[in-house]
Structure formats: C-alpha cells, structure tokens
C-alpha positions as CSV (number, residue, x, y, z in Angstrom):
1,M,-21.5,-71.4,-67.3
2,I,-19.9,-68.1,-66.2
3,T,-21.1,-66.7,-62.9
4,T,-20.0,-63.9,-60.6
5,L,-17.9,-66.4,-58.7
6,T,-15.9,-67.0,-61.9
7,P,-12.9,-64.7,-62.2
8,A,-13.3,-62.2,-65.0
9,L,-9.6,-62.6,-65.8
10,R,-7.0,-65.1,-64.9
11,A,-3.3,-64.6,-65.5
12,R,-1.0,-67.6,-65.1
13,A,2.8,-67.5,-64.9
14,L,3.2,-64.3,-67.0
15,N,6.8,-63.3,-68.0
16,K,7.8,-60.3,-70.0
17,T,11.3,-59.1,-70.8
18,Y,12.5,-56.0,-72.7
19,G,16.1,-55.9,-73.9
20,T,18.8,-58.4,-73.5
21,D,21.8,-59.2,-71.2
22,D,22.8,-56.4,-68.9
23,A,20.2,-54.1,-70.4
24,A,17.3,-56.5,-69.8
25,V,14.2,-55.2,-67.9
26,H,11.7,-57.7,-66.5
27,P,8.4,-55.9,-65.9
28,L,6.6,-59.3,-65.3
29,R,8.2,-62.2,-63.5
30,D,6.2,-65.4,-63.3
31,L,3.1,-63.4,-62.3
32,S,-0.1,-65.2,-61.6
33,I,-3.3,-63.4,-60.5
34,E,-7.1,-63.6,-60.6
35,F,-9.5,-60.6,-61.0
36,P,-13.0,-61.3,-59.6
37,A,-16.0,-60.6,-61.8
38,A,-18.2,-57.6,-61.1
39,K,-15.6,-56.0,-58.8
40,F,-13.4,-52.9,-58.9
41,T,-9.7,-53.8,-58.5
42,A,-6.9,-51.2,-58.3
43,V,-3.3,-52.0,-59.2
44,M,-0.5,-50.0,-57.5
45,G,3.2,-50.2,-57.2
46,P,6.4,-48.3,-57.4
47,S,7.6,-46.9,-60.7
48,G,8.8,-49.7,-62.9
49,S,6.9,-52.4,-61.0
50,G,5.1,-53.7,-64.1
51,K,1.7,-52.0,-63.6
52,S,1.1,-50.7,-67.1
53,T,2.7,-53.7,-68.8
54,L,0.4,-56.1,-66.8
55,L,-2.6,-54.0,-67.8
56,H,-1.7,-54.1,-71.5
57,V,-1.0,-57.8,-71.5
58,L,-4.3,-58.5,-69.7
59,A,-6.2,-56.4,-72.3
60,G,-4.5,-58.1,-75.2
61,L,-2.7,-55.0,-76.3
62,D,0.7,-56.5,-75.6
63,T,1.9,-60.1,-75.4
64,A,3.8,-61.9,-72.6
65,D,6.9,-63.9,-73.5
66,D,5.1,-66.9,-71.8
67,G,2.2,-67.6,-69.6
68,E,-1.5,-67.2,-70.4
69,V,-4.4,-64.9,-69.9
70,I,-8.0,-66.2,-69.7
71,L,-11.0,-63.9,-70.1
72,S,-14.4,-64.9,-68.9
73,S,-17.6,-63.1,-70.1
74,A,-21.1,-63.8,-71.1
75,R,-19.7,-65.2,-74.3
76,G,-17.8,-67.9,-72.4
77,E,-14.1,-68.3,-71.7
78,T,-11.4,-67.1,-74.1
79,T,-7.7,-67.7,-73.8
80,L,-6.2,-64.5,-75.2
81,T,-2.7,-66.0,-75.4
82,G,-2.0,-67.3,-78.9
83,L,-4.9,-65.6,-80.6
84,S,-4.3,-63.9,-83.9
85,E,-4.4,-60.1,-84.1
86,K,-7.7,-60.3,-85.9
87,Q,-9.1,-62.5,-83.2
88,L,-7.8,-60.3,-80.5
89,T,-9.3,-57.2,-82.2
90,R,-12.7,-58.9,-82.1
91,V,-12.4,-59.8,-78.5
92,R,-11.4,-56.3,-77.6
93,R,-14.4,-54.9,-79.5
94,E,-16.9,-57.2,-77.9
95,S,-15.7,-57.6,-74.3
96,I,-13.1,-55.0,-73.4
97,G,-13.0,-51.3,-72.8
98,F,-9.7,-49.4,-72.3
99,I,-9.1,-46.0,-70.9
100,F,-5.7,-45.0,-72.1
101,Q,-3.4,-42.7,-70.2
102,A,-2.6,-40.9,-73.5
103,Y,-6.4,-40.7,-74.6
104,N,-5.8,-42.3,-78.0
105,L,-8.6,-40.3,-79.7
106,V,-9.0,-40.1,-83.4
107,P,-8.1,-36.5,-84.4
108,A,-10.5,-36.3,-87.4
109,M,-13.5,-37.4,-85.4
110,T,-15.7,-35.4,-83.1
111,A,-15.9,-36.2,-79.4
112,E,-19.2,-38.0,-80.0
113,E,-17.8,-40.0,-82.9
114,N,-14.9,-41.1,-80.8
115,I,-17.1,-42.1,-78.0
116,L,-19.3,-44.2,-80.2
117,L,-16.5,-45.7,-82.3
118,P,-16.0,-49.0,-80.4
119,A,-19.7,-49.7,-80.3
120,N,-20.1,-48.9,-84.0
121,L,-17.1,-51.1,-85.0
122,G,-18.4,-53.9,-82.9
123,G,-22.0,-53.6,-84.0
124,A,-23.2,-53.1,-80.4
125,S,-26.2,-51.1,-79.6
126,V,-25.9,-48.2,-77.1
127,D,-28.4,-47.7,-74.3
128,Q,-29.4,-44.1,-74.9
129,E,-30.4,-43.5,-71.3
130,F,-27.0,-44.7,-70.0
131,Y,-25.2,-42.8,-72.7
132,D,-26.9,-39.6,-71.7
133,Q,-26.1,-40.2,-68.1
134,V,-22.4,-40.8,-68.8
135,I,-22.2,-37.7,-71.0
136,E,-23.9,-35.5,-68.4
137,R,-21.9,-36.7,-65.5
138,L,-18.6,-36.2,-67.4
139,G,-19.7,-32.7,-68.4
140,L,-19.4,-33.4,-72.2
141,T,-22.9,-32.3,-73.3
142,D,-21.7,-29.1,-75.0
143,R,-18.4,-30.7,-76.3
144,L,-19.8,-33.5,-78.4
145,A,-19.3,-31.7,-81.7
146,H,-15.7,-30.7,-80.9
147,R,-12.7,-32.4,-82.3
148,P,-9.8,-33.4,-79.9
149,F,-7.7,-30.4,-80.8
150,E,-10.5,-28.2,-79.7
151,L,-10.7,-29.8,-76.2
152,S,-8.5,-29.4,-73.2
153,G,-6.4,-32.4,-71.9
154,G,-9.0,-33.0,-69.1
155,Q,-11.9,-32.9,-71.6
156,Q,-10.0,-35.4,-73.9
157,Q,-9.6,-37.7,-70.9
158,R,-13.3,-37.5,-70.2
159,V,-14.1,-38.4,-73.8
160,A,-11.7,-41.4,-73.5
161,V,-13.5,-42.5,-70.3
162,A,-17.0,-42.2,-72.0
163,R,-15.7,-44.2,-74.9
164,A,-14.8,-47.1,-72.6
165,L,-18.0,-47.0,-70.7
166,V,-20.9,-46.5,-73.1
167,A,-20.7,-49.9,-74.9
168,R,-20.8,-51.6,-71.4
169,P,-17.9,-54.1,-72.0
170,A,-17.4,-57.0,-69.7
171,V,-14.1,-55.7,-68.5
172,I,-12.9,-52.0,-68.3
173,F,-9.2,-51.4,-68.0
174,A,-8.2,-47.9,-66.9
175,D,-4.6,-46.6,-67.0
176,E,-4.4,-43.6,-64.6
177,P,-7.9,-42.5,-65.5
178,T,-7.8,-39.5,-63.1
179,G,-4.3,-38.5,-63.7
180,N,-5.1,-35.4,-65.9
181,L,-8.3,-34.4,-64.2
182,D,-9.2,-31.9,-61.5
183,Q,-10.4,-33.3,-58.2
184,T,-14.1,-32.8,-59.0
185,T,-14.0,-34.5,-62.4
186,G,-11.7,-37.2,-61.1
187,A,-14.3,-38.0,-58.5
188,E,-17.0,-38.2,-61.2
189,V,-14.9,-40.6,-63.2
190,L,-14.4,-42.9,-60.2
191,G,-18.1,-42.6,-59.5
192,L,-18.9,-43.8,-63.0
193,L,-16.5,-46.7,-62.7
194,R,-18.2,-47.7,-59.4
195,T,-21.5,-47.5,-61.2
196,A,-20.3,-49.7,-63.9
197,V,-19.4,-52.3,-61.2
198,D,-22.3,-51.9,-58.8
199,E,-25.2,-51.3,-61.2
200,F,-24.1,-53.0,-64.4
201,G,-22.0,-55.9,-63.1
202,Q,-18.9,-54.9,-65.1
203,T,-15.4,-55.6,-64.0
204,V,-13.0,-52.7,-63.6
205,I,-9.2,-53.0,-63.4
206,M,-7.5,-49.7,-62.8
207,V,-3.8,-48.8,-62.6
208,T,-3.2,-45.7,-60.5
209,H,-0.5,-44.1,-58.4
210,D,-3.1,-42.2,-56.4
211,A,-4.0,-43.8,-53.0
212,N,-7.2,-41.8,-52.7
213,A,-8.4,-43.1,-56.1
214,A,-7.4,-46.7,-55.3
215,A,-9.3,-46.5,-52.0
216,Q,-12.5,-46.3,-54.1
217,A,-11.9,-49.9,-55.3
218,D,-13.0,-53.1,-53.7
219,R,-9.5,-54.3,-53.4
220,T,-6.0,-53.2,-54.4
221,V,-3.2,-55.4,-55.8
222,L,0.3,-54.2,-55.0
223,L,3.1,-55.0,-57.5
224,A,6.9,-54.9,-56.9
225,D,9.6,-56.0,-59.3
226,G,7.1,-57.6,-61.7
227,R,5.5,-59.8,-59.0
228,V,2.4,-59.5,-56.8
229,A,3.6,-58.1,-53.5
230,G,0.2,-58.2,-51.7
231,T,-3.5,-57.7,-51.9
232,L,-5.6,-55.4,-49.7
233,E,-9.4,-55.6,-49.3
234,K,-11.1,-52.2,-49.2
235,P,-8.0,-50.4,-47.7
236,S,-8.0,-46.8,-46.7
237,A,-5.8,-44.3,-48.5
238,E,-3.6,-44.2,-45.5
239,Q,-3.1,-48.0,-45.5
240,L,-2.4,-47.9,-49.2
241,A,0.2,-45.2,-48.9
242,A,2.0,-47.2,-46.1
243,A,1.8,-50.4,-48.1
244,L,3.2,-48.7,-51.2
245,I,6.2,-47.4,-49.3
246,E,6.8,-50.9,-48.0
247,A,6.5,-52.4,-51.5
248,G,9.1,-50.0,-52.8
249,R,11.7,-51.1,-50.3
C-alpha cells in the first residue's frame, strides 16, 4: 500500500559518466536520495553539479550507468531501471509530468492540442474545472488556438507548464520552469505547482537556479559535484543563496 509516508521517488547509488579518460565528466556520483510524496522539493547547485542529469534520470528520460530509481504511485511501485523504452513510455504517460526548459512543444499542434497531448495519449480524462483554472491562471485563454511559432517564449513556457499539470500525474518534474517568464507569470507558475501539491497531493521536483523560486518549496536539496551536499527544510531565499555559495566552494 502506498501512503503519503512512502517516498514518491527513491534513487539509490546513481552513477552517470559522459566521455572517457581525461575528458570524462561525472554528473552523478553514487547519489542516493528520497523525495517525499505530496511535497514540493527544489533542487539547486552550482553549474555542472548534476541537477538536470538527475532530473532526467529520475523521470526516465535518461539512464544512469548503475543504480536504481523506484517510483511509487497509486498504481504501486515501479523500478524504472531496466524497463524497456516501451514500458518507460507508458509509465511516463500514466504517472509523470515534465516541464522542459526548452518547452518541447509539437510545432504542428495548437497550444490546446499540445496541452492535452499527454492525457490523450495516455487515455486519461481531464477535469474540465481544473483545466479551466490552469488555463486562466496561466493567461492562455485567448492563445489556445495558436501554434507555437505564433507564441512568445514566455507563452510557450506557460503551455508547457499547463501540459504537465492538466493530467494530474503523480510526479511533476520541472526544469527551470520560471526561467523564461516575467516575475508575475513566474509567481503564477509557482502558485500552480504549490496547488498541485497542497490541493491535489501531487509530488513536485523542480530544478532551479533562482533562490526566490526555491524558497516556495517545502525543502531544497543542494547538489555539488554529482553528490547531495545538503538538504534545507523551508529555507528562506537568503539562506539558500548562502548555502549555494558554500556548495560551490
């Protein structure tokens, strides 16, 4: 039985290396971590600390050289490590939402078609009231019929956020979700992520370089050199900025 006391995600002894010999880069070094269910966790660290690599491995978008990732949801526990691409695709459709830094919208589809794509592919129903709330709060009501090339970068990011939210996946991964947004829209996005956690019991894992954004999370995990350098519970932006400087030394 999966409960709120069960971690939504567990990573054990993850290692990842790119390149060989003197050119080798090690974004993940024997990294183990748990992410509590129905909580908002931010991940921060200096450039090259392994943040984005960790996020992609946890979401099944990339593979570790060794170690394992275990996802817990209403469907039970699933060890992502070792699954076939077909099996991973199904898990991602059913249980995972991802807000990409580069949007990853389908050019030929309208904003609305992009938003509904994961739900349609996974055969999931969409709560119309929640959908309308997301669209309104992200300011997309009059942009749903537009294709990506007709939208600004900030509008494309908002479409990507809506796409990850509307199917209500068990876990939402967000890679710099406010990085291309103005302050007001960025605050709306963070508010929606908090709503997903507080009202709908979803788990949010967000990579960010913004201490103010991370301060909206329940806790922040600091990475350095591919390892967990520390964890802070409900830190202020000032505490995070100081901890980030320390982690980079």
